C-alpha angles and dihedrals in degrees: 000000000000122000107213122188115251117240109247126195103222095200091054090045091054093046093049101041106031093080091047093049092044092050093049094047093046090048093049098043099031128252091255091062106098092207097065094091092050091050091049091050091048090052093051090047091048091050092051092049093049092048091049093047092051098247089128101075098176095248088127133023118281088243091059090047091052092043090055093049091046093050093048094047092049091051091047091050093050092048091050093050091046091051090052093046092050089065095044116098118252109255115245118250120255111260115257108250091220092053091048092052092045091049091050092048090048091051090050090051092051092047090051092050091048091051087055094055122100113269093249090059094041091051095049091048091048094052096040101043108019099037090032092222119166117253093253092053092050089050092050092048093049095038095237133116117271090243088059090053090057091047093050093047092050093045092048090051090051090051091050093049091047092050093047092054090061 
């Protein structure tokens, strides 16, 4: 018994199976995925190449042959995208509008309390926290001992906390 290859009209094959392949790919990958058309075209091209090279031996129907290629290509595409996404950083969550407003209000409260402090406390906080100067540099600039800088910073923070609790 000889198994001869069936003669296949490639133009007819493309006309008949392109919509089926496109539908299956779009359904599997999602219509919003911009790659679905490329994947469908790759599948059709791959089918034509395999038919021309004699890989399709006619042991199954051409539809089954195309279905198998389509299924494998879809799985390969999904695996490739998953591999790429695994290395992509997780996007940060959108900030909660309520938290943003609360944070802004809290910052305004703190700024108001700091404006109400005596100048010697405001100045030490400004140099130490805002300018990020070391304690010794702040002491040199203000002409006070470094121990006094620490005392003023701690006392100013206590005043701020006390005022915010009100």
